[in-house]
C-alpha positions in Angstrom: 0.0 0.1 0.0 2.7 2.6 1.0 4.7 1.8 -2.3 1.7 2.5 -4.4 1.3 5.9 -2.5 4.9 6.7 -2.7 4.6 6.1 -6.5 1.7 8.3 -7.0 3.3 10.9 -4.8 6.4 11.0 -6.8 4.4 11.3 -9.9 2.5 14.3 -8.5 5.6 16.1 -7.6 6.5 16.0 -11.2 3.3 17.6 -12.5 3.0 21.2 -13.5 1.6 23.7 -11.1 -1.9 24.9 -11.8 -4.3 27.7 -10.7 -7.8 27.2 -9.4 -11.0 29.2 -9.4 -13.6 28.1 -6.9 -17.2 27.7 -8.2 -19.5 28.1 -5.0 -21.8 25.2 -4.2 -25.1 26.6 -2.5 -27.5 24.4 -0.6 -30.5 24.8 -2.6 -32.8 22.2 -1.1 -32.9 20.0 1.8 -35.0 16.9 2.8 -35.1 14.5 5.6 -37.5 11.6 5.5 -39.8 11.3 8.4 -39.2 7.5 9.0 -37.9 6.8 12.5 -34.5 5.5 11.9 -33.4 3.5 14.8 -29.8 2.6 15.7 -29.8 -0.8 13.8 -30.2 1.4 10.5 -26.4 1.6 10.6 -25.3 1.6 6.9 -25.3 4.6 4.5 -25.3 4.6 0.7 -25.0 7.8 -1.2 -25.9 8.4 -4.8 -25.0 11.6 -6.9 -26.8 13.0 -9.8 -25.6 15.7 -11.8 -28.1 17.8 -13.8 -27.8 20.8 -16.1 -24.4 19.9 -17.1 -24.4 22.2 -20.1 -24.8 25.1 -17.7 -21.3 24.8 -16.5 -20.4 26.9 -19.7 -22.5 29.8 -18.1 -20.9 29.3 -14.5 -17.3 29.3 -16.0 -18.0 32.5 -18.1 -19.7 34.4 -15.4 -16.8 33.2 -13.0 -14.5 35.2 -15.3 -16.6 38.0 -16.6 -18.9 38.6 -13.9 -22.7 37.7 -13.7 -23.6 41.2 -15.1 -20.6 41.2 -17.5 -19.9 44.9 -16.7 -16.2 44.3 -15.9 -13.6 42.1 -17.2 -11.9 39.4 -15.1 -9.7 37.7 -17.6 -6.8 35.7 -16.0 -3.4 35.2 -17.5 -3.8 31.4 -18.0 -6.8 29.7 -19.6 -9.3 27.4 -17.8 -8.7 23.7 -18.9 -10.6 21.5 -16.5 -13.8 21.5 -14.3 -12.9 19.4 -11.1 -16.0 18.3 -8.8 -15.3 16.5 -5.5 -17.2 15.2 -2.5 -15.8 15.3 0.8 -17.1 12.7 3.3 -16.4 13.1 7.2 -16.3 10.8 10.1 -15.6 7.6 7.9 -14.1 5.4 10.4 -13.3 3.0 7.7 -10.5 5.3 6.4 -9.3 6.4 9.8 -9.8 9.8 11.4 -9.0 12.0 8.3 -11.6 13.2 5.9 -11.7 11.7 2.7 -12.2 13.5 -0.6 -13.7 11.7 -3.6 -12.9 12.8 -7.1 -16.5 12.7 -8.6 -15.9 14.5 -12.2 -13.1 15.9 -14.2 -14.3 17.7 -17.5 -12.2 19.1 -20.2 -13.0 22.8 -20.9 -12.7 24.3 -24.5 -12.1 27.8 -25.1 -13.0 29.9 -28.3 -12.2 33.5 -28.8 -14.4 35.0 -26.2 -15.8 32.3 -24.0 -15.3 28.9 -22.2 -17.4 25.7 -23.2 -17.6 22.7 -21.0 -17.8 19.1 -22.5 -20.4 18.0 -20.0 -23.3 15.8 -20.8 -26.9 16.5 -19.5 -27.5 12.7 -19.2 -24.9 11.5 -16.9 -25.9 8.2 -15.1 -26.1 8.2 -11.2 -22.9 7.8 -9.4 -23.0 5.7 -6.2 -20.1 6.8 -4.2 -20.6 4.5 -1.3 -22.6 1.5 -0.7 -23.5 0.0 2.7 -20.9 2.1 4.6 -21.2 1.5 8.3 -22.1 4.4 10.6 -21.0 4.6 14.2 -23.7 4.5 16.8 -23.5 8.5 17.3 -24.0 9.2 13.7 -27.4 9.9 12.3 -26.0 10.2 8.7 -22.9 11.3 6.6 -23.5 14.2 4.4 -21.3 14.9 1.3 -19.6 18.2 1.0 -19.6 19.1 -2.7 -16.9 21.4 -4.3 -16.2 22.4 -7.8 -13.1 24.0 -9.1 -12.1 25.6 -12.3 -8.5 24.5 -13.0 -5.7 25.7 -15.4 -2.7 24.0 -16.4 -0.4 26.4 -14.8 -0.1 26.7 -10.9 -2.0 23.5 -10.4 -0.3 22.4 -7.3 -3.3 22.6 -5.1 -5.4 19.8 -6.8 -2.1 17.5 -7.2 -1.5 18.4 -3.4 -5.1 17.2 -2.5 -4.7 14.0 -4.4 -1.3 13.5 -2.7 -2.7 14.2 0.8 -5.4 11.7 0.2 -3.0 9.1 -0.7 -0.9 9.8 2.2 -3.8 9.6 4.6 -4.8 6.3 2.9 -1.4 5.0 3.4 -1.6 5.3 7.2 -4.0 2.6 7.4 -2.4 -0.6 8.7 -4.8 -3.1 7.2 -6.2 -1.5 4.0 -9.4 -3.2 2.7 -10.4 -3.6 -1.1 -12.6 -0.4 -0.5 -9.4 1.5 0.4 -7.4 0.2 -2.6 -10.3 0.9 -5.1 -10.1 4.6 -3.9 -6.3 4.7 -4.5 -7.2 3.4 -8.0 -9.7 6.1 -8.5 -7.0 8.8 -7.9 -4.8 7.0 -10.4 -7.5 7.1 -12.9 -8.1 10.8 -12.4 -4.5 11.6 -13.1 -4.4 9.5 -16.2 -7.6 10.9 -17.6 -6.2 14.5 -16.8 -3.0 13.8 -18.5 -4.8 12.6 -21.7 -7.3 15.4 -21.6 -10.2 12.9 -21.2 -13.3 13.1 -19.2 -13.2 11.5 -15.7 -16.0 10.0 -13.5 -15.9 8.1 -10.4 -16.6 4.6 -11.0 -15.4 2.6 -8.1 -18.3 2.4 -5.5 -17.0 1.7 -2.0 -18.9 -1.7 -1.3 -18.4 -3.6 1.8 -21.1 -6.1 1.4 -21.8 -8.1 -1.8 -24.9 -10.3 -2.3 -26.6 -9.1 0.8 -30.3 -8.2 0.4 -30.3 -5.3 2.9 -33.5 -3.5 3.8 -32.8 0.0 2.3 -34.8 3.2 2.4 -34.2 6.9 1.6 -32.9 8.9 4.5 -32.3 12.4 3.2 -31.6 14.4 -0.1 -29.5 17.6 -0.6 -29.4 19.7 -3.7 -26.3 21.8 -4.3 -26.3 24.3 -7.0 -22.9 25.3 -8.7 -22.9 29.2 -9.1 -20.4 32.0 -9.3 -19.7 33.9 -6.1 -21.7 36.7 -7.5 -25.1 34.8 -7.3 -26.4 35.1 -3.9 -29.9 33.4 -4.0 -30.9 29.9 -5.4 -34.6 29.2 -5.7 -35.7 25.5 -6.1 -39.4 24.8 -5.8 -39.9 22.3 -3.1 -43.4 21.2 -2.7 -43.7 18.8 -5.6 -40.2 17.5 -5.2 -41.0 16.8 -1.4 -44.2 14.8 -2.2 -42.1 12.8 -4.8 -39.5 12.1 -2.3 -41.9 11.1 0.5 -43.5 8.4 -1.9 -40.1 7.2 -3.1 -38.6 5.4 -0.2 -36.8 2.7 -1.8 -35.3 4.2 -5.0 -35.1 7.6 -6.9 -35.5 8.2 -10.6 -33.3 10.4 -12.4 -35.9 11.8 -14.8 -38.5 12.5 -12.0 -35.8 14.4 -10.0 -35.2 16.6 -12.9 -38.8 17.1 -13.3 -39.9 18.0 -10.0 -36.9 20.0 -9.1 -37.7 22.2 -12.1 -34.5 24.1 -11.9 -32.8 25.4 -15.2 -30.6 28.2 -14.4 -27.3 26.5 -13.1 -25.8 23.1 -12.8 -27.0 21.2 -9.8 -26.2 18.1 -8.0 -28.5 15.8 -6.0 -27.1 13.9 -3.2 -29.4 11.2 -2.0 -28.4 9.2 1.2 -30.0 5.9 1.9 -29.8 4.0 5.2 -29.8 0.2 5.4 -30.9 -2.1 8.1 -28.4 -4.5 9.7 -29.0 -8.0 8.2 -28.4 -11.0 10.3 -27.3 -14.5 9.0 -30.4 -16.2 9.5 -30.5 -19.9 10.6 -32.8 -22.6 10.8 -32.6 -25.1 13.7 -31.2 -27.9 11.7 -28.4 -25.7 10.6 -27.2 -24.9 14.0 -24.1 -26.7 15.2 -21.2 -26.0 17.5 -18.9 -25.7 14.6 -21.2 -23.2 12.9 -21.4 -21.3 16.1 -17.7 -20.7 16.3 -17.5 -19.7 12.7 -20.3 -17.1 13.2 -18.7 -15.7 16.5 -15.5 -15.3 14.4 -17.2 -13.7 11.6 -18.8 -11.1 13.8 -15.7 -10.3 15.7 -13.9 -9.7 12.3 -16.6 -7.4 11.2 -16.5 -5.5 14.3 -12.7 -5.2 14.2 -13.0 -3.8 10.7 -15.8 -1.4 12.0 -18.4 -2.9 9.8 -20.9 -3.1 12.8 -21.5 -0.9 15.6 -21.2 -1.7 19.2 -24.7 -2.4 20.0 -24.9 -4.8 17.0 -21.7 -6.5 18.0 -23.2 -6.9 21.6 -26.3 -8.3 20.3 -24.7 -10.8 18.0 -22.3 -11.9 21.0 -25.5 -12.6 23.1 -27.3 -14.3 20.2 -24.3 -16.6 19.8 -24.6 -17.6 23.4 -28.2 -18.4 22.8 -27.3 -20.5 20.0 -24.8 -22.5 21.9 -27.5 -23.4 24.4 -29.7 -24.7 21.5 -26.8 -26.6 20.0 -26.2 -28.5 23.6 -29.8 -29.2 23.5 -29.7 -30.7 19.9 -26.6 -32.9 21.0 -28.6 -34.3 24.0 -31.5 -34.9 21.7 -29.3 -36.8 19.3 -27.9 -38.9 22.2 -31.5 -39.6 23.4 -32.8 -40.8 19.9 -29.8 -42.9 19.2 -29.6 -44.7 22.6 -33.0 -44.8 23.9 -33.8 -48.4 23.2 -30.4 -49.5 24.2 -29.8 -47.8 27.4 -31.0 -48.5 30.9 -33.7 -46.4 32.5 -31.4 -44.6 34.6 -29.3 -43.5 31.5 -32.4 -42.6 29.5 -33.5 -40.4 32.5 -30.1 -38.6 32.3 -30.4 -38.1 28.6 -34.0 -36.7 28.9 -32.9 -34.3 31.8 -30.0 -33.0 29.7 -32.8 -32.0 27.1 -35.1 -30.4 29.6 -32.2 -28.7 31.3 -31.0 -26.9 28.0 -34.5 -26.2 26.9 -35.1 -24.5 30.3 -31.9 -22.4 29.8 -33.0 -21.5 26.3 -36.4 -20.3 27.6 -34.8 -18.5 30.5 -32.1 -16.7 28.3 -34.8 -15.6 26.0 -36.8 -14.2 29.2 -33.5 -12.4 30.2 -33.3 -10.9 26.6 -36.8 -9.7 26.7 -36.5 -8.1 30.1 -33.1 -6.5 29.4 -33.9 -5.3 25.9 -37.4 -4.4 26.1 -37.0 -0.9 24.6 -33.9 -1.7 22.5 -35.0 -1.3 18.8 -31.9 -3.3 17.5 -33.3 -6.3 19.5 -36.8 -5.8 18.9 -36.6 -5.3 15.2 -33.8 -7.5 14.1 -32.7 -10.2 16.9 -36.0 -11.0 18.6 -37.6 -12.6 15.6 -34.5 -15.0 15.3 -34.7 -15.8 18.9 -38.3 -16.7 18.4 -37.5 -18.9 15.4 -34.9 -20.9 17.2 -37.3 -21.4 20.1 -40.0 -22.6 17.7 -37.5 -25.0 16.3 -36.7 -26.2 19.9 -40.4 -26.8 20.7 -41.0 -28.6 17.4 -38.0 -31.1 18.5 -39.8 -32.0 21.6 -43.0 -33.0 19.9 -41.2 -36.2 18.6 -42.5 -38.5 21.5 -44.4 -38.7 24.7 -41.4 -38.4 26.8 -40.1 -35.2 25.1 -43.5 -33.8 25.1 -43.7 -34.5 29.0 -40.4 -32.8 29.2 -41.5 -29.6 27.4 -44.6 -29.6 29.8 -42.5 -30.1 32.6 -40.3 -26.9 31.8 -43.2 -24.8 31.0 -44.9 -25.8 34.4 -41.8 -25.0 36.2 -41.5 -21.6 34.6 -45.1 -21.0 35.3 -44.7 -21.9 39.0 -41.7 -19.7 39.2 -43.1 -16.6 37.8 -46.8 -17.0 38.9 -47.5 -17.9 42.6 -51.1 -18.0 42.0 -50.7 -20.9 39.5 -50.3 -23.2 42.6 -52.4 -21.5 45.4 -55.1 -24.1 45.7 -54.8 -27.8 46.2 -56.4 -28.6 42.8 -53.9 -26.5 41.1 -50.9 -28.0 43.2 -52.1 -31.6 42.2 -52.3 -30.6 38.5 -48.7 -29.2 38.5 -47.3 -32.2 40.4 -48.8 -34.5 37.9 -47.0 -32.7 35.1 -43.7 -32.5 37.1 -43.7 -36.3 37.9 -44.8 -37.1 34.2 -41.0 -37.2 33.4 -38.8 -40.0 34.6 -36.1 -37.9 36.2 -32.7 -39.1 37.5 -32.3 -39.7 41.3 -32.2 -36.5 43.5 -28.4 -36.7 44.1 -27.9 -36.4 40.3 -30.4 -33.5 39.9 -29.1 -31.6 42.8 -25.7 -31.2 41.1 -27.1 -28.7 38.5 -28.9 -25.5 38.8 -32.0 -26.8 36.9 -32.0 -30.0 38.8 -31.9 -28.3 42.3 -34.6 -25.9 41.1 -36.8 -28.9 40.2 -36.2 -30.5 43.8 -36.7 -27.2 45.6 -39.9 -26.3 43.8 -41.4 -29.9 44.2 -40.6 -29.7 47.8 -42.4 -26.5 48.2 -45.4 -27.6 46.5 -45.7 -30.9 48.3 -44.8 -29.3 51.7 -47.9 -26.7 51.3 -50.2 -29.7 50.0 -49.2 -31.7 53.0 -50.1 -28.9 55.5 -53.4 -28.0 53.6 -54.8 -31.5 52.8 -53.2 -34.1 54.8 -51.5 -32.6 58.1 -54.9 -32.3 60.1 -56.2 -35.8 59.0 -53.0 -37.4 60.1 -53.0 -35.6 63.4 -56.7 -36.8 64.2 -55.7 -40.3 63.2 -52.8 -40.1 65.6 -55.0 -38.9 68.4 -57.8 -41.3 67.7 -58.1 -44.7 69.6 -57.5 -47.6 67.3 -60.7 -49.4 67.2 -63.1 -50.6 64.7 -65.1 -47.5 65.0 -62.0 -45.4 63.8 -61.0 -47.7 61.0 -63.1 -45.8 58.5 -61.1 -42.7 59.4 -57.9 -44.6 58.5 -59.4 -45.8 55.2 -60.6 -42.5 54.0 -57.1 -41.2 54.6 -55.5 -43.8 52.6 -57.9 -43.3 49.7 -57.2 -39.6 49.8 -53.4 -40.2 49.6 -53.8 -42.8 47.0 -55.5 -40.3 44.7 -52.8 -37.6 45.3 -49.7 -37.0 43.2 -47.8 -35.6 46.2 -45.3 -38.4 46.8 -44.1 -37.0 50.2 -47.6 -36.8 51.4 -48.4 -40.4 50.5 -45.2 -41.3 52.3 -46.1 -39.4 55.4 -49.9 -40.9 55.4 -48.2 -44.4 55.0 -46.1 -43.6 58.1 -49.3 -42.4 60.0 -51.4 -45.3 58.9 -48.4 -47.8 59.9 -48.5 -46.4 63.4 -52.2 -46.6 63.6 -52.1 -50.1 62.3 -49.7 -51.1 65.1 -52.2 -49.5 67.8 -55.1 -51.1 66.1 -53.2 -54.7 66.0 -52.8 -54.2 69.8 -56.5 -53.4 70.1 -57.2 -56.5 68.1 -54.9 -58.6 69.9 -56.5 -57.9 73.3 -59.8 -58.6 71.7 -58.5 -62.1 70.4 -57.0 -62.9 73.8 -60.4 -62.1 75.5 -62.0 -64.3 73.0 -59.5 -67.0 73.4 -60.2 -67.0 77.2 -64.0 -67.2 76.5 -63.2 -70.1 73.8 -61.0 -72.1 76.4 -63.9 -72.1 78.9 -66.4 -73.1 76.2 -64.2 -75.8 75.0 -63.8 -77.3 78.3 -67.4 -77.2 79.0 -68.0 -78.9 75.5 -65.4 -81.4 76.3 -67.0 -82.5 79.5 -70.7 -82.3 78.3 -69.9 -84.3 75.1 -67.6 -86.8 76.7 -70.4 -87.8 79.1 -72.7 -88.1 76.0 -70.1 -90.2 74.1 -69.7 -92.7 77.1 -73.5 -92.9 77.5 -73.9 -93.8 73.9 -71.0 -96.3 74.2 -72.9 -98.0 77.0 -76.2 -98.2 75.3 -74.4 -99.6 72.1 -73.0 -102.4 74.3 -76.2 -103.3 75.6 -78.0 -103.2 72.2 -75.1 -105.5 71.1 -75.8 -108.1 73.7 -79.4 -108.1 72.8 -79.2 -108.1 69.2 -79.8 -110.5 66.7 -77.7 -111.3 63.5 -79.9 -108.7 61.5 -78.8 -105.7 63.5 -75.1 -106.6 63.9 -73.9 -104.5 61.0 -76.1 -101.5 62.1 -74.7 -101.7 65.6 -71.2 -101.8 64.1 -71.6 -98.8 62.0 -73.0 -96.9 65.0 -69.8 -97.8 67.0 -67.7 -96.4 64.3 -69.6 -93.0 64.5 -69.3 -92.8 68.3 -65.6 -93.5 68.1 -65.2 -90.4 65.7 -67.4 -88.4 68.1 -64.8 -89.5 70.9 -61.9 -88.7 68.9 -63.2 -85.1 68.0 -63.7 -84.6 71.7 -60.2 -85.8 72.6 -58.7 -83.4 69.8 -60.7 -80.4 71.3 -59.5 -81.3 74.8 -55.8 -81.5 73.5 -56.0 -78.1 71.7 -57.8 -76.3 74.6 -54.6 -77.4 76.8 -52.2 -75.8 74.3 -51.1 -72.2 73.8 -50.4 -70.2 70.6 -46.9 -70.3 69.4 -46.3 -66.5 70.0 -48.6 -63.9 71.6 -49.1 -62.2 68.3 -52.5 -61.3 66.8 -52.2 -63.5 63.8 -51.3 -66.5 66.0 -54.0 -65.9 68.6 -56.5 -65.5 65.9 -55.5 -68.7 64.2 -55.7 -70.5 67.6 -59.2 -69.2 68.2 -60.3 -70.2 64.8 -59.2 -73.8 65.3 -60.8 -73.8 68.9 -64.0 -72.7 67.1 -63.7 -75.3 64.4 -63.1 -78.2 66.8 -66.0 -77.1 69.1 -68.3 -77.0 66.2 -67.0 -80.4 65.0 -67.7 -82.1 68.3 -71.2 -80.5 68.3 -71.9 -81.6 64.9 -70.6 -85.2 65.6 -73.2 -85.6 68.3 -75.9 -84.1 66.1 -75.2 -86.9 63.6 -75.5 -89.5 66.1 -78.6 -87.9 67.6 -80.1 -87.7 64.1 -79.4 -91.3 63.3 -80.7 -93.2 66.5 -82.3 -91.0 69.3 -82.7 -94.0 71.3 -79.0 -94.4 71.7 -78.6 -90.9 72.9 -81.3 -91.4 75.7 -78.7 -90.7 78.5 -79.1 -88.8 81.6 -78.5 -85.2 80.9 -77.7 -86.2 77.2 -79.9 -83.4 75.8 
């Protein structure tokens, strides 16, 4: 770069000196669009249109002879060039020095008495800058237009101007393509001048290629080129202003000329456009950690080259952080999908929690941006739609199966509970919330507590369940604990068990189980006492039954022996069968007597109840055996006190 500048500089030192005569540029019209340009409209494009070019002949002649032509102001040297420049200030791309653009250089002919310029009236629009970044403090960059009438002699000032621009550009440590193209323009100017050819600026400084920016008209200035003697310039503004207000995207040269309706002197229209910063839009499927790193580096490079302002750089960095959370969620999703059928339930639970964790972070990050940048136009107009698009992608991914759907519901439930206390201020609402929170098979608490999101889940569930227990179960448990464990209070226990079984509150169910277990112990003690009392009653009844029926059995045995002695052959078989029945009667009496003399294996409710049941069965069996004998032959049962 420095070598290029040095070569030009040496060339300039060898040029002839030249004289210059200033043509004044009067601001004849100014227009600012009513659109509210916010900070994110951070790029400027500037077009220049030259009209009434043939009127430069009038300007040059009036410059020398005077507007009223009453006095001669002839100079010793002839005018040979008309040099028009634009000066742009505050262009950080080129450092802190003002940059002068060579716009036009026209050759001037001279006949015997007057000058004549070779300027066409149909010059095309010249875009001198395209999408030039503005600093956050600039509303626009206005071009300062200058025109000079130049001779071949004493031309130091124009060459000095060119040389100064080249020296300024050489100070840049990392010159861009835009800078080098401007250096080339100064070379083209000198070449055209040496060959007495027309020069027109042609190297638009363009920093973005192929970007479809939103662009609209920001302001218009009309500068009229006049001799210094001309004091006033009148350009009708009503129709022109109406036209400009309706042409926000692009101006038309023919329409500008028509609505300006100015024919006296040459004039230049300078139209400034502002462009909205355009993000690289991504779909969810495109987002990877590798792409995020490339995006991060790209925006850093753009910022270092001053292609984006401070606020845009900050918003891009924050958006990259958001994308990184989304990419982590996608990685967990891929792991879950690939290994769901092969992993253990615990591993699947951890994978699913990873997805839930990143999705919650994604939503929380978006909430933070919404709160921090609620009045930030760059965020609202440019970045917010992209945040929302990524969030929509995340939510679509979580529709893939019931586990992922439940995970999304869990996150949304957590957020609602954290942000809106009224969402869980009744038992019914808490039950509904707990049902959603427990719909996902999460890892063990010790695993959850290692992360911020997991610890938040544990803490919130505990808060819900503590309140649910205090409002729904605590009083009932206290009543059950104070109640005497009897058959009359058993319904109270059963009702509480049913209520706990219908609840999603796990700690509530556990506390109810503990309270019922304690009640059951007391109830078992109550039932044991009942069983022991019944045992004593049955022991007495059994003993009475043994004595009473033993007497009957012996009486029947005696009657059978008498019948046997008196019987004939026909009754032998009958009497024999009656002996068998009586023997069975005797055995049942003996078994009852033996059981009555025993005790249960241990003084436990089940053992005592089992013992009582056996006693009842044996007593009943003895009674039934007698009833059978009595039913078969009442005469054999005619014993004293037999009935």
